[in-house]
Biopython code that builds the backbone (N, CA, C, O; Angstrom):
import numpy as np
from Bio.PDB.StructureBuilder import StructureBuilder

atoms = [
    (1, "MET", "N", (46.571, 51.083, -31.753)),
    (1, "MET", "CA", (45.379, 50.265, -31.594)),
    (1, "MET", "C", (44.130, 51.142, -31.590)),
    (1, "MET", "O", (43.160, 50.860, -32.294)),
    (2, "ARG", "N", (44.166, 52.226, -30.776)),
    (2, "ARG", "CA", (43.010, 53.110, -30.705)),
    (2, "ARG", "C", (42.742, 53.785, -32.042)),
    (2, "ARG", "O", (41.587, 53.944, -32.436)),
    (3, "SER", "N", (43.790, 54.182, -32.738)),
    (3, "SER", "CA", (43.602, 54.878, -34.008)),
    (3, "SER", "C", (43.016, 53.937, -35.056)),
    (3, "SER", "O", (42.234, 54.369, -35.903)),
    (4, "SER", "N", (43.384, 52.654, -35.011)),
    (4, "SER", "CA", (42.812, 51.711, -35.985)),
    (4, "SER", "C", (41.344, 51.430, -35.664)),
    (4, "SER", "O", (40.551, 51.230, -36.584)),
    (5, "ILE", "N", (40.965, 51.410, -34.404)),
    (5, "ILE", "CA", (39.559, 51.230, -34.033)),
    (5, "ILE", "C", (38.755, 52.445, -34.471)),
    (5, "ILE", "O", (37.640, 52.307, -34.974)),
    (6, "GLY", "N", (39.320, 53.634, -34.282)),
    (6, "GLY", "CA", (38.658, 54.865, -34.710)),
    (6, "GLY", "C", (38.503, 54.910, -36.223)),
    (6, "GLY", "O", (37.472, 55.352, -36.731)),
    (7, "LEU", "N", (39.525, 54.454, -36.947)),
    (7, "LEU", "CA", (39.479, 54.431, -38.401)),
    (7, "LEU", "C", (38.412, 53.449, -38.886)),
    (7, "LEU", "O", (37.674, 53.745, -39.826)),
    (8, "VAL", "N", (38.331, 52.296, -38.251)),
    (8, "VAL", "CA", (37.311, 51.305, -38.613)),
    (8, "VAL", "C", (35.917, 51.874, -38.350)),
    (8, "VAL", "O", (35.008, 51.688, -39.159)),
    (9, "ALA", "N", (35.745, 52.562, -37.228)),
    (9, "ALA", "CA", (34.445, 53.161, -36.902)),
    (9, "ALA", "C", (34.061, 54.205, -37.941)),
    (9, "ALA", "O", (32.905, 54.255, -38.363)),
    (10, "VAL", "N", (35.006, 55.036, -38.360)),
    (10, "VAL", "CA", (34.728, 56.062, -39.373)),
    (10, "VAL", "C", (34.369, 55.405, -40.698)),
    (10, "VAL", "O", (33.439, 55.848, -41.372)),
    (11, "LEU", "N", (35.087, 54.362, -41.080)),
    (11, "LEU", "CA", (34.786, 53.646, -42.326)),
    (11, "LEU", "C", (33.405, 52.999, -42.286)),
    (11, "LEU", "O", (32.672, 53.031, -43.274)),
    (12, "LEU", "N", (33.054, 52.417, -41.152)),
    (12, "LEU", "CA", (31.731, 51.802, -41.026)),
    (12, "LEU", "C", (30.623, 52.834, -41.162)),
    (12, "LEU", "O", (29.616, 52.583, -41.824)),
    (13, "VAL", "N", (30.802, 53.991, -40.539)),
    (13, "VAL", "CA", (29.815, 55.060, -40.642)),
    (13, "VAL", "C", (29.714, 55.530, -42.084)),
    (13, "VAL", "O", (28.612, 55.738, -42.592)),
    (14, "ALA", "N", (30.852, 55.700, -42.751)),
    (14, "ALA", "CA", (30.852, 56.160, -44.141)),
    (14, "ALA", "C", (30.171, 55.136, -45.044)),
    (14, "ALA", "O", (29.366, 55.500, -45.902)),
    (15, "LEU", "N", (30.488, 53.868, -44.857)),
    (15, "LEU", "CA", (29.872, 52.821, -45.672)),
    (15, "LEU", "C", (28.372, 52.727, -45.419)),
    (15, "LEU", "O", (27.589, 52.596, -46.360)),
    (16, "THR", "N", (27.973, 52.794, -44.161)),
    (16, "THR", "CA", (26.555, 52.712, -43.824)),
    (16, "THR", "C", (25.789, 53.878, -44.420)),
    (16, "THR", "O", (24.698, 53.696, -44.960)),
    (17, "THR", "N", (26.349, 55.069, -44.326)),
    (17, "THR", "CA", (25.696, 56.247, -44.895)),
    (17, "THR", "C", (25.588, 56.113, -46.405)),
    (17, "THR", "O", (24.562, 56.464, -46.986)),
    (18, "GLY", "N", (26.628, 55.612, -47.040)),
    (18, "GLY", "CA", (26.605, 55.416, -48.487)),
    (18, "GLY", "C", (25.568, 54.392, -48.898)),
    (18, "GLY", "O", (24.881, 54.571, -49.904)),
    (19, "LEU", "N", (25.446, 53.315, -48.128)),
    (19, "LEU", "CA", (24.455, 52.288, -48.459)),
    (19, "LEU", "C", (23.042, 52.802, -48.294)),
    (19, "LEU", "O", (22.175, 52.499, -49.113)),
    (20, "VAL", "N", (22.795, 53.573, -47.254)),
    (20, "VAL", "CA", (21.456, 54.091, -47.024)),
    (20, "VAL", "C", (21.059, 55.028, -48.154)),
    (20, "VAL", "O", (19.940, 54.949, -48.661)),
    (21, "SER", "N", (21.962, 55.912, -48.553)),
    (21, "SER", "CA", (21.606, 56.847, -49.618)),
    (21, "SER", "C", (21.496, 56.145, -50.960)),
    (21, "SER", "O", (20.719, 56.580, -51.811)),
    (22, "ALA", "N", (22.246, 55.074, -51.179)),
    (22, "ALA", "CA", (22.160, 54.344, -52.439)),
    (22, "ALA", "C", (20.845, 53.577, -52.535)),
    (22, "ALA", "O", (20.324, 53.384, -53.634)),
    (23, "GLN", "N", (20.306, 53.140, -51.410)),
    (23, "GLN", "CA", (19.068, 52.371, -51.430)),
    (23, "GLN", "C", (17.839, 53.247, -51.615)),
    (23, "GLN", "O", (16.820, 52.773, -52.116)),
    (24, "SER", "N", (17.910, 54.489, -51.230)),
    (24, "SER", "CA", (16.728, 55.335, -51.367)),
    (24, "SER", "C", (16.699, 55.913, -52.772)),
    (24, "SER", "O", (17.417, 56.867, -53.072)),
    (25, "GLY", "N", (15.866, 55.334, -53.636)),
    (25, "GLY", "CA", (15.754, 55.779, -55.017)),
    (25, "GLY", "C", (14.675, 56.827, -55.144)),
    (25, "GLY", "O", (14.167, 57.334, -54.143)),
    (26, "PRO", "N", (14.319, 57.158, -56.396)),
    (26, "PRO", "CA", (13.251, 58.130, -56.617)),
    (26, "PRO", "C", (11.938, 57.659, -56.014)),
    (26, "PRO", "O", (11.665, 56.460, -55.962)),
    (27, "ALA", "N", (11.142, 58.586, -55.567)),
    (27, "ALA", "CA", (9.880, 58.249, -54.921)),
    (27, "ALA", "C", (8.878, 57.646, -55.902)),
    (27, "ALA", "O", (7.931, 56.981, -55.481)),
    (28, "SER", "N", (9.073, 57.868, -57.212)),
    (28, "SER", "CA", (8.106, 57.392, -58.201)),
    (28, "SER", "C", (8.497, 56.056, -58.816)),
    (28, "SER", "O", (8.059, 55.744, -59.924)),
    (29, "ASP", "N", (9.326, 55.244, -58.114)),
    (29, "ASP", "CA", (9.690, 53.945, -58.652)),
    (29, "ASP", "C", (8.471, 53.081, -58.912)),
    (29, "ASP", "O", (8.404, 52.398, -59.934)),
    (30, "HIS", "N", (7.513, 53.101, -58.011)),
    (30, "HIS", "CA", (6.300, 52.309, -58.206)),
    (30, "HIS", "C", (5.086, 53.163, -57.873)),
    (30, "HIS", "O", (4.759, 53.393, -56.709)),
    (31, "THR", "N", (4.444, 53.616, -58.909)),
    (31, "THR", "CA", (3.195, 54.334, -58.713)),
    (31, "THR", "C", (2.087, 53.441, -59.241)),
    (31, "THR", "O", (2.348, 52.464, -59.943)),
    (32, "GLU", "N", (0.891, 53.764, -58.913)),
    (32, "GLU", "CA", (-0.215, 52.959, -59.397)),
    (32, "GLU", "C", (-0.995, 53.758, -60.429)),
    (32, "GLU", "O", (-1.979, 54.425, -60.110)),
    (33, "ARG", "N", (-0.538, 53.676, -61.662)),
    (33, "ARG", "CA", (-1.212, 54.358, -62.754)),
    (33, "ARG", "C", (-2.452, 53.569, -63.133)),
    (33, "ARG", "O", (-2.468, 52.339, -63.097)),
    (34, "LYS", "N", (-3.487, 54.307, -63.498)),
    (34, "LYS", "CA", (-4.724, 53.649, -63.910)),
    (34, "LYS", "C", (-4.535, 52.989, -65.269)),
    (34, "LYS", "O", (-3.810, 53.483, -66.133)),
    (35, "ILE", "N", (-5.205, 51.866, -65.426)),
    (35, "ILE", "CA", (-5.174, 51.161, -66.701)),
    (35, "ILE", "C", (-6.282, 51.733, -67.565)),
    (35, "ILE", "O", (-7.451, 51.715, -67.181)),
    (36, "VAL", "N", (-5.908, 52.244, -68.740)),
    (36, "VAL", "CA", (-6.867, 52.851, -69.656)),
    (36, "VAL", "C", (-7.521, 51.779, -70.526)),
    (36, "VAL", "O", (-8.739, 51.781, -70.705)),
    (37, "SER", "N", (-6.717, 50.866, -71.064)),
    (37, "SER", "CA", (-7.288, 49.750, -71.834)),
    (37, "SER", "C", (-6.545, 48.473, -71.479)),
    (37, "SER", "O", (-5.315, 48.429, -71.437)),
    (38, "ARG", "N", (-7.325, 47.446, -71.226)),
    (38, "ARG", "CA", (-6.798, 46.171, -70.761)),
    (38, "ARG", "C", (-7.170, 45.083, -71.763)),
    (38, "ARG", "O", (-8.320, 44.992, -72.193)),
    (39, "VAL", "N", (-6.193, 44.261, -72.131)),
    (39, "VAL", "CA", (-6.435, 43.125, -73.012)),
    (39, "VAL", "C", (-6.474, 41.874, -72.130)),
    (39, "VAL", "O", (-5.541, 41.617, -71.370)),
    (40, "ALA", "N", (-7.543, 41.109, -72.235)),
    (40, "ALA", "CA", (-7.670, 39.894, -71.430)),
    (40, "ALA", "C", (-6.739, 38.815, -71.989)),
    (40, "ALA", "O", (-6.625, 38.659, -73.205)),
    (41, "PRO", "N", (-6.082, 38.083, -71.110)),
    (41, "PRO", "CA", (-5.193, 37.021, -71.595)),
    (41, "PRO", "C", (-5.989, 35.866, -72.204)),
    (41, "PRO", "O", (-7.103, 35.562, -71.779)),
    (42, "THR", "N", (-5.397, 35.248, -73.192)),
    (42, "THR", "CA", (-5.999, 34.060, -73.804)),
    (42, "THR", "C", (-5.652, 32.867, -72.929)),
    (42, "THR", "O", (-4.480, 32.608, -72.655)),
    (43, "TYR", "N", (-6.664, 32.152, -72.497)),
    (43, "TYR", "CA", (-6.433, 30.992, -71.637)),
    (43, "TYR", "C", (-5.756, 29.904, -72.465)),
    (43, "TYR", "O", (-6.353, 29.436, -73.435)),
    (44, "PRO", "N", (-4.538, 29.479, -72.129)),
    (44, "PRO", "CA", (-3.823, 28.483, -72.932)),
    (44, "PRO", "C", (-4.570, 27.154, -73.002)),
    (44, "PRO", "O", (-5.151, 26.696, -72.018)),
    (45, "GLU", "N", (-4.542, 26.557, -74.168)),
    (45, "GLU", "CA", (-5.245, 25.283, -74.381)),
    (45, "GLU", "C", (-4.708, 24.196, -73.448)),
    (45, "GLU", "O", (-5.482, 23.404, -72.910)),
    (46, "LEU", "N", (-3.397, 24.155, -73.254)),
    (46, "LEU", "CA", (-2.803, 23.161, -72.349)),
    (46, "LEU", "C", (-3.325, 23.358, -70.923)),
    (46, "LEU", "O", (-3.634, 22.387, -70.232)),
    (47, "ALA", "N", (-3.420, 24.598, -70.492)),
    (47, "ALA", "CA", (-3.931, 24.886, -69.146)),
    (47, "ALA", "C", (-5.390, 24.463, -69.031)),
    (47, "ALA", "O", (-5.817, 23.953, -67.995)),
    (48, "ARG", "N", (-6.148, 24.676, -70.095)),
    (48, "ARG", "CA", (-7.555, 24.262, -70.095)),
    (48, "ARG", "C", (-7.669, 22.743, -69.972)),
    (48, "ARG", "O", (-8.460, 22.236, -69.176)),
    (49, "LYS", "N", (-6.874, 22.019, -70.765)),
    (49, "LYS", "CA", (-6.923, 20.550, -70.740)),
    (49, "LYS", "C", (-6.479, 19.984, -69.393)),
    (49, "LYS", "O", (-7.009, 18.977, -68.923)),
    (50, "MET", "N", (-5.491, 20.655, -68.776)),
    (50, "MET", "CA", (-4.954, 20.152, -67.509)),
    (50, "MET", "C", (-5.638, 20.779, -66.296)),
    (50, "MET", "O", (-5.252, 20.517, -65.157)),
    (51, "HIS", "N", (-6.662, 21.613, -66.547)),
    (51, "HIS", "CA", (-7.404, 22.289, -65.473)),
    (51, "HIS", "C", (-6.477, 23.087, -64.564)),
    (51, "HIS", "O", (-6.592, 23.040, -63.339)),
    (52, "ILE", "N", (-5.553, 23.825, -65.190)),
    (52, "ILE", "CA", (-4.599, 24.642, -64.434)),
    (52, "ILE", "C", (-5.201, 26.020, -64.195)),
    (52, "ILE", "O", (-5.678, 26.680, -65.118)),
    (53, "ARG", "N", (-5.167, 26.436, -62.932)),
    (53, "ARG", "CA", (-5.617, 27.774, -62.548)),
    (53, "ARG", "C", (-4.506, 28.422, -61.762)),
    (53, "ARG", "O", (-3.585, 27.750, -61.296)),
    (54, "GLY", "N", (-4.594, 29.731, -61.616)),
    (54, "GLY", "CA", (-3.592, 30.408, -60.800)),
    (54, "GLY", "C", (-3.463, 31.870, -61.128)),
    (54, "GLY", "O", (-4.194, 32.413, -61.956)),
    (55, "VAL", "N", (-2.516, 32.496, -60.459)),
    (55, "VAL", "CA", (-2.260, 33.921, -60.612)),
    (55, "VAL", "C", (-0.845, 34.099, -61.142)),
    (55, "VAL", "O", (0.089, 33.430, -60.701)),
    (56, "VAL", "N", (-0.703, 35.015, -62.099)),
    (56, "VAL", "CA", (0.614, 35.364, -62.629)),
    (56, "VAL", "C", (0.871, 36.828, -62.284)),
    (56, "VAL", "O", (0.036, 37.692, -62.554)),
    (57, "ARG", "N", (2.028, 37.101, -61.688)),
    (57, "ARG", "CA", (2.423, 38.474, -61.361)),
    (57, "ARG", "C", (3.421, 38.943, -62.408)),
    (57, "ARG", "O", (4.408, 38.265, -62.696)),
    (58, "VAL", "N", (3.148, 40.115, -62.971)),
    (58, "VAL", "CA", (3.987, 40.678, -64.024)),
    (58, "VAL", "C", (4.363, 42.109, -63.658)),
    (58, "VAL", "O", (3.520, 42.897, -63.229)),
    (59, "GLU", "N", (5.638, 42.430, -63.834)),
    (59, "GLU", "CA", (6.107, 43.793, -63.658)),
    (59, "GLU", "C", (6.184, 44.421, -65.046)),
    (59, "GLU", "O", (6.807, 43.863, -65.950)),
    (60, "ALA", "N", (5.555, 45.570, -65.214)),
    (60, "ALA", "CA", (5.551, 46.261, -66.501)),
    (60, "ALA", "C", (6.249, 47.599, -66.375)),
    (60, "ALA", "O", (5.941, 48.387, -65.481)),
    (61, "MET", "N", (7.190, 47.856, -67.269)),
    (61, "MET", "CA", (7.823, 49.168, -67.377)),
    (61, "MET", "C", (6.959, 49.966, -68.344)),
    (61, "MET", "O", (6.828, 49.608, -69.515)),
    (62, "VAL", "N", (6.367, 51.056, -67.843)),
    (62, "VAL", "CA", (5.402, 51.825, -68.625)),
    (62, "VAL", "C", (6.011, 53.164, -69.022)),
    (62, "VAL", "O", (6.498, 53.913, -68.176)),
    (63, "ARG", "N", (5.978, 53.452, -70.315)),
    (63, "ARG", "CA", (6.501, 54.710, -70.846)),
    (63, "ARG", "C", (5.626, 55.876, -70.375)),
    (63, "ARG", "O", (4.496, 55.658, -69.937)),
    (64, "PRO", "N", (6.131, 57.099, -70.460)),
    (64, "PRO", "CA", (5.319, 58.260, -70.062)),
    (64, "PRO", "C", (3.998, 58.368, -70.830)),
    (64, "PRO", "O", (3.009, 58.867, -70.294)),
    (65, "ASN", "N", (3.980, 57.898, -72.095)),
    (65, "ASN", "CA", (2.734, 57.982, -72.877)),
    (65, "ASN", "C", (1.723, 56.899, -72.508)),
    (65, "ASN", "O", (0.598, 56.919, -73.009)),
    (66, "GLY", "N", (2.100, 55.954, -71.642)),
    (66, "GLY", "CA", (1.175, 54.931, -71.171)),
    (66, "GLY", "C", (1.340, 53.571, -71.806)),
    (66, "GLY", "O", (0.709, 52.612, -71.362)),
    (67, "SER", "N", (2.171, 53.451, -72.839)),
    (67, "SER", "CA", (2.379, 52.145, -73.468)),
    (67, "SER", "C", (3.407, 51.343, -72.669)),
    (67, "SER", "O", (4.261, 51.918, -71.994)),
    (68, "VAL", "N", (3.322, 50.040, -72.748)),
    (68, "VAL", "CA", (4.224, 49.159, -72.004)),
    (68, "VAL", "C", (5.515, 48.987, -72.801)),
    (68, "VAL", "O", (5.490, 48.557, -73.954)),
    (69, "ARG", "N", (6.643, 49.330, -72.174)),
    (69, "ARG", "CA", (7.946, 49.213, -72.822)),
    (69, "ARG", "C", (8.492, 47.799, -72.705)),
    (69, "ARG", "O", (9.009, 47.245, -73.674)),
    (70, "SER", "N", (8.376, 47.211, -71.508)),
    (70, "SER", "CA", (8.886, 45.854, -71.293)),
    (70, "SER", "C", (8.154, 45.216, -70.121)),
    (70, "SER", "O", (7.511, 45.895, -69.321)),
    (71, "THR", "N", (8.266, 43.905, -70.042)),
    (71, "THR", "CA", (7.637, 43.163, -68.954)),
    (71, "THR", "C", (8.640, 42.185, -68.353)),
    (71, "THR", "O", (9.620, 41.792, -68.986)),
    (72, "ARG", "N", (8.360, 41.811, -67.115)),
    (72, "ARG", "CA", (9.183, 40.816, -66.419)),
    (72, "ARG", "C", (8.262, 40.004, -65.522)),
    (72, "ARG", "O", (7.467, 40.563, -64.766)),
    (73, "VAL", "N", (8.371, 38.706, -65.607)),
    (73, "VAL", "CA", (7.521, 37.816, -64.804)),
    (73, "VAL", "C", (8.072, 37.751, -63.388)),
    (73, "VAL", "O", (9.261, 37.509, -63.180)),
    (74, "LEU", "N", (7.183, 37.973, -62.410)),
    (74, "LEU", "CA", (7.565, 37.906, -61.004)),
    (74, "LEU", "C", (7.145, 36.594, -60.361)),
    (74, "LEU", "O", (7.681, 36.210, -59.321)),
    (75, "GLY", "N", (6.187, 35.902, -60.976)),
    (75, "GLY", "CA", (5.755, 34.624, -60.422)),
    (75, "GLY", "C", (4.523, 34.114, -61.114)),
    (75, "GLY", "O", (3.767, 34.875, -61.716)),
    (76, "GLY", "N", (4.329, 32.820, -61.023)),
    (76, "GLY", "CA", (3.147, 32.210, -61.604)),
    (76, "GLY", "C", (3.482, 30.896, -62.283)),
    (76, "GLY", "O", (4.649, 30.550, -62.466)),
    (77, "ASN", "N", (2.446, 30.176, -62.649)),
    (77, "ASN", "CA", (2.610, 28.889, -63.313)),
    (77, "ASN", "C", (3.206, 29.102, -64.704)),
    (77, "ASN", "O", (2.698, 29.923, -65.468)),
    (78, "PRO", "N", (4.272, 28.380, -65.047)),
    (78, "PRO", "CA", (4.911, 28.543, -66.354)),
    (78, "PRO", "C", (3.972, 28.318, -67.543)),
    (78, "PRO", "O", (4.197, 28.877, -68.616)),
    (79, "VAL", "N", (2.941, 27.521, -67.370)),
    (79, "VAL", "CA", (1.988, 27.286, -68.456)),
    (79, "VAL", "C", (1.162, 28.544, -68.732)),
    (79, "VAL", "O", (0.693, 28.743, -69.852)),
    (80, "LEU", "N", (0.985, 29.380, -67.731)),
    (80, "LEU", "CA", (0.163, 30.581, -67.861)),
    (80, "LEU", "C", (0.963, 31.853, -68.159)),
    (80, "LEU", "O", (0.393, 32.861, -68.576)),
    (81, "VAL", "N", (2.262, 31.806, -67.948)),
    (81, "VAL", "CA", (3.107, 33.002, -68.021)),
    (81, "VAL", "C", (3.071, 33.676, -69.399)),
    (81, "VAL", "O", (2.898, 34.892, -69.475)),
    (82, "ASP", "N", (3.228, 32.925, -70.469)),
    (82, "ASP", "CA", (3.276, 33.541, -71.804)),
    (82, "ASP", "C", (1.996, 34.289, -72.138)),
    (82, "ASP", "O", (2.041, 35.376, -72.713)),
    (83, "ALA", "N", (0.867, 33.719, -71.785)),
    (83, "ALA", "CA", (-0.413, 34.381, -72.051)),
    (83, "ALA", "C", (-0.528, 35.675, -71.255)),
    (83, "ALA", "O", (-1.043, 36.670, -71.765)),
    (84, "ALA", "N", (-0.055, 35.674, -70.012)),
    (84, "ALA", "CA", (-0.117, 36.863, -69.173)),
    (84, "ALA", "C", (0.787, 37.973, -69.719)),
    (84, "ALA", "O", (0.370, 39.128, -69.805)),
    (85, "VAL", "N", (2.008, 37.627, -70.083)),
    (85, "VAL", "CA", (2.955, 38.610, -70.614)),
    (85, "VAL", "C", (2.444, 39.188, -71.931)),
    (85, "VAL", "O", (2.532, 40.394, -72.161)),
    (86, "ASP", "N", (1.912, 38.328, -72.789)),
    (86, "ASP", "CA", (1.375, 38.794, -74.072)),
    (86, "ASP", "C", (0.243, 39.795, -73.857)),
    (86, "ASP", "O", (0.173, 40.808, -74.552)),
    (87, "ALA", "N", (-0.632, 39.521, -72.911)),
    (87, "ALA", "CA", (-1.758, 40.420, -72.643)),
    (87, "ALA", "C", (-1.281, 41.747, -72.054)),
    (87, "ALA", "O", (-1.686, 42.808, -72.528)),
    (88, "VAL", "N", (-0.436, 41.705, -71.037)),
    (88, "VAL", "CA", (0.006, 42.922, -70.364)),
    (88, "VAL", "C", (0.799, 43.821, -71.313)),
    (88, "VAL", "O", (0.729, 45.045, -71.206)),
    (89, "SER", "N", (1.539, 43.235, -72.226)),
    (89, "SER", "CA", (2.325, 44.051, -73.160)),
    (89, "SER", "C", (1.433, 44.877, -74.088)),
    (89, "SER", "O", (1.908, 45.827, -74.711)),
    (90, "LYS", "N", (0.156, 44.531, -74.187)),
    (90, "LYS", "CA", (-0.791, 45.269, -75.029)),
    (90, "LYS", "C", (-1.619, 46.285, -74.243)),
    (90, "LYS", "O", (-2.404, 47.028, -74.834)),
    (91, "TRP", "N", (-1.457, 46.326, -72.934)),
    (91, "TRP", "CA", (-2.229, 47.248, -72.108)),
    (91, "TRP", "C", (-1.772, 48.683, -72.332)),
    (91, "TRP", "O", (-0.645, 48.932, -72.759)),
    (92, "LYS", "N", (-2.668, 49.625, -72.035)),
    (92, "LYS", "CA", (-2.368, 51.055, -72.060)),
    (92, "LYS", "C", (-2.689, 51.623, -70.687)),
    (92, "LYS", "O", (-3.738, 51.336, -70.111)),
    (93, "PHE", "N", (-1.775, 52.428, -70.176)),
    (93, "PHE", "CA", (-1.947, 53.078, -68.887)),
    (93, "PHE", "C", (-2.156, 54.570, -69.112)),
    (93, "PHE", "O", (-1.902, 55.084, -70.201)),
    (94, "GLU", "N", (-2.620, 55.258, -68.077)),
    (94, "GLU", "CA", (-2.791, 56.705, -68.201)),
    (94, "GLU", "C", (-1.413, 57.361, -68.344)),
    (94, "GLU", "O", (-0.433, 56.860, -67.794)),
    (95, "PRO", "N", (-1.329, 58.478, -69.078)),
    (95, "PRO", "CA", (-0.058, 59.180, -69.240)),
    (95, "PRO", "C", (0.475, 59.691, -67.893)),
    (95, "PRO", "O", (-0.287, 59.948, -66.961)),
    (96, "ALA", "N", (1.795, 59.828, -67.820)),
    (96, "ALA", "CA", (2.451, 60.341, -66.614)),
    (96, "ALA", "C", (3.675, 61.151, -67.030)),
    (96, "ALA", "O", (4.061, 61.156, -68.199)),
    (97, "ALA", "N", (4.269, 61.820, -66.080)),
    (97, "ALA", "CA", (5.427, 62.674, -66.363)),
    (97, "ALA", "C", (6.684, 61.867, -66.684)),
    (97, "ALA", "O", (7.560, 62.342, -67.407)),
    (98, "SER", "N", (6.773, 60.645, -66.149)),
    (98, "SER", "CA", (7.979, 59.843, -66.374)),
    (98, "SER", "C", (7.617, 58.370, -66.471)),
    (98, "SER", "O", (6.474, 57.974, -66.241)),
    (99, "GLU", "N", (8.602, 57.580, -66.811)),
    (99, "GLU", "CA", (8.410, 56.127, -66.895)),
    (99, "GLU", "C", (8.214, 55.566, -65.487)),
    (99, "GLU", "O", (8.869, 56.003, -64.541)),
    (100, "THR", "N", (7.316, 54.605, -65.359)),
    (100, "THR", "CA", (7.066, 54.004, -64.052)),
    (100, "THR", "C", (7.081, 52.487, -64.168)),
    (100, "THR", "O", (7.035, 51.930, -65.265)),
    (101, "THR", "N", (7.147, 51.842, -63.032)),
    (101, "THR", "CA", (7.088, 50.388, -62.953)),
    (101, "THR", "C", (5.785, 50.010, -62.270)),
    (101, "THR", "O", (5.503, 50.462, -61.160)),
    (102, "GLU", "N", (5.004, 49.192, -62.927)),
    (102, "GLU", "CA", (3.722, 48.750, -62.380)),
    (102, "GLU", "C", (3.749, 47.236, -62.211)),
    (102, "GLU", "O", (4.240, 46.517, -63.081)),
    (103, "VAL", "N", (3.229, 46.762, -61.105)),
    (103, "VAL", "CA", (3.107, 45.327, -60.872)),
    (103, "VAL", "C", (1.635, 44.968, -60.952)),
    (103, "VAL", "O", (0.804, 45.525, -60.233)),
    (104, "VAL", "N", (1.323, 44.027, -61.838)),
    (104, "VAL", "CA", (-0.069, 43.617, -62.019)),
    (104, "VAL", "C", (-0.185, 42.112, -61.814)),
    (104, "VAL", "O", (0.773, 41.363, -62.010)),
    (105, "GLN", "N", (-1.371, 41.693, -61.417)),
    (105, "GLN", "CA", (-1.658, 40.276, -61.238)),
    (105, "GLN", "C", (-2.788, 39.883, -62.158)),
    (105, "GLN", "O", (-3.799, 40.580, -62.244)),
    (106, "LEU", "N", (-2.623, 38.782, -62.840)),
    (106, "LEU", "CA", (-3.682, 38.268, -63.711)),
    (106, "LEU", "C", (-4.097, 36.910, -63.162)),
    (106, "LEU", "O", (-3.268, 36.016, -62.992)),
    (107, "ALA", "N", (-5.379, 36.768, -62.890)),
    (107, "ALA", "CA", (-5.913, 35.525, -62.358)),
    (107, "ALA", "C", (-6.476, 34.686, -63.494)),
    (107, "ALA", "O", (-7.286, 35.162, -64.289)),
    (108, "PHE", "N", (-6.044, 33.449, -63.564)),
    (108, "PHE", "CA", (-6.543, 32.497, -64.542)),
    (108, "PHE", "C", (-7.415, 31.501, -63.786)),
    (108, "PHE", "O", (-6.918, 30.678, -63.017)),
    (109, "GLU", "N", (-8.708, 31.589, -64.014)),
    (109, "GLU", "CA", (-9.652, 30.665, -63.404)),
    (109, "GLU", "C", (-10.019, 29.637, -64.465)),
    (109, "GLU", "O", (-9.934, 29.925, -65.658)),
    (110, "GLY", "N", (-10.416, 28.471, -64.055)),
    (110, "GLY", "CA", (-10.793, 27.428, -65.013)),
    (110, "GLY", "C", (-11.838, 27.910, -65.988)),
    (110, "GLY", "O", (-12.905, 28.370, -65.582)),
    (111, "GLN", "N", (-11.545, 27.810, -67.269)),
    (111, "GLN", "CA", (-12.467, 28.299, -68.294)),
    (111, "GLN", "C", (-12.868, 27.177, -69.200)),
    (111, "GLN", "O", (-13.644, 27.384, -70.133)),
]
sb = StructureBuilder()
sb.init_structure("model")
sb.init_model(0)
sb.init_chain("A")
sb.init_seg("    ")
for serial, (resi, resn, name, xyz) in enumerate(atoms, 1):
    if name == "N":
        sb.init_residue(resn, " ", resi, " ")
    sb.init_atom(name, np.array(xyz, "f"), 0.0, 1.0, " ", f" {name:<3s}", serial, name[0])
structure = sb.get_structure()
């Protein structure tokens, strides 16, 4: 009985240590690189007609040279999402030593 409790305790410590080290990734997962050139999103005609406003959050994977490799929508009105993704994919960031992940917000006000 005691040996099985000791074995369970050792396994829990090993698992906990493994989980902690697996969760701590590189320190540069999210840096805030400056935006060198920004393309403004085109306000969708449907959003204009329906008076839709809001904020769209987009995660951009940025290559070391500053160009956007890929995007992922984190939140926002579906009517505004395509315009936001299209704009962010054309942005240029300052160069860096490695690829980074940037989270940006685009505000769509009634236009």
